[in-house]
C-alpha positions as CSV (number, residue, x, y, z in Angstrom):
1,M,57.1,130.6,182.5
2,M,58.4,127.0,183.0
3,H,55.9,124.2,183.3
4,A,56.3,120.8,185.1
5,D,56.6,119.1,181.7
6,G,59.8,121.0,180.9
7,L,58.1,123.2,178.3
8,E,58.3,127.0,178.4
9,T,55.7,129.4,177.1
10,C,57.1,132.2,175.0
11,G,54.4,134.8,174.4
12,L,51.7,133.0,172.6
13,S,53.8,130.1,171.2
14,L,54.9,127.0,173.0
15,C,58.7,126.4,172.9
16,C,60.5,123.2,173.5
17,N,63.9,122.9,175.3
18,A,65.1,120.3,172.8
19,M,66.5,121.4,169.5
20,A,65.3,119.9,166.2
21,A,67.3,116.8,165.2
22,T,70.0,117.4,162.6
23,V,69.6,115.5,159.4
24,Y,72.5,114.2,157.4
25,M,72.4,113.9,153.6
26,R,74.7,113.3,150.7
27,A,76.3,116.5,149.4
28,I,77.6,115.0,146.1
29,E,77.0,112.2,143.8
30,L,79.7,109.6,143.4
31,L,80.5,106.8,140.9
32,E,80.6,103.7,143.1
33,A,82.0,100.2,142.8
34,D,81.5,97.5,145.5
35,I,84.6,95.5,146.3
36,G,83.5,92.8,148.7
37,S,81.9,94.7,151.7
38,D,83.9,97.8,150.9
39,L,83.2,100.6,148.5
40,V,85.4,102.6,146.2
41,A,83.9,105.9,144.9
42,L,85.0,108.5,142.5
43,E,83.8,112.1,142.4
44,P,84.1,112.7,138.6
45,K,84.3,116.6,138.7
46,S,87.3,116.8,140.9
47,G,88.7,113.3,140.3
48,S,88.8,112.6,144.0
49,C,88.7,108.9,145.0
50,F,87.3,107.6,148.3
51,G,87.6,104.2,149.9
52,F,84.9,103.2,152.4
53,N,85.3,100.2,154.7
54,S,82.2,98.1,155.4
55,V,80.8,100.4,158.1
56,A,81.4,103.6,156.1
57,A,79.9,101.9,153.1
58,S,76.8,101.0,155.2
59,V,76.4,104.6,156.4
60,W,76.9,106.0,152.8
61,S,74.3,103.6,151.6
62,N,71.9,104.6,154.3
63,L,72.4,108.2,153.3
64,A,70.7,107.6,150.0
65,T,67.9,109.3,151.8
66,P,68.4,111.9,154.6
67,K,68.7,110.5,158.0
68,T,69.2,111.7,161.6
69,F,72.1,110.6,163.7
70,D,69.9,108.3,165.8
71,Q,68.5,106.7,162.6
72,L,72.0,106.0,161.3
73,R,73.2,104.8,164.7
74,D,70.2,102.5,165.1
75,E,70.8,100.9,161.7
76,L,74.5,100.2,162.6
77,L,73.5,98.8,166.0
78,A,71.1,96.4,164.2
79,D,73.8,95.3,161.7
80,Y,76.9,95.2,163.9
81,D,77.9,93.7,167.3
82,V,78.8,97.0,169.0
83,G,77.7,98.9,172.1
84,I,75.7,102.1,171.8
85,D,78.4,104.3,173.3
86,E,81.2,103.0,171.0
87,C,78.8,103.1,168.0
88,S,77.8,106.7,168.8
89,R,81.4,107.8,169.2
90,D,82.7,106.2,166.1
91,L,79.7,107.3,164.0
92,R,80.2,110.9,165.1
93,V,83.9,110.7,164.0
94,L,82.9,109.2,160.7
95,L,80.2,111.8,160.0
96,D,82.6,114.6,160.9
97,D,85.2,113.1,158.5
98,M,82.6,112.7,155.7
99,K,81.5,116.3,156.2
100,D,85.1,117.6,156.2
101,Q,85.7,115.7,152.9
102,G,82.6,117.4,151.4
103,L,80.7,114.1,151.0
104,I,77.8,114.9,153.3
105,Q,76.0,118.0,154.7
106,E,73.8,118.7,157.6
107,G,70.3,120.2,157.5
108,L,67.3,120.5,159.7
């Protein structure tokens, strides 16, 4: 049964239409060196080297503790002169790339 507030009752429990927010977290530990506002990082087991521009370095730094997409986006919006749509789009691309590289993982 659907209620006016958008919630459905499912038997005895109350279900919400919105899904739980995905949390992003680091998947590996890197040896890191700051070079100006950029970051160079080495994954010692595989020998893989990663270069982060200032925005990617900021996101990586913020992922020292797990964060939701909205938390990461809001931190970027506070630090950079960028609109919410562009920031959201670029952050999604960055997170997908970091996930594809095995740097981060998603959780709930």
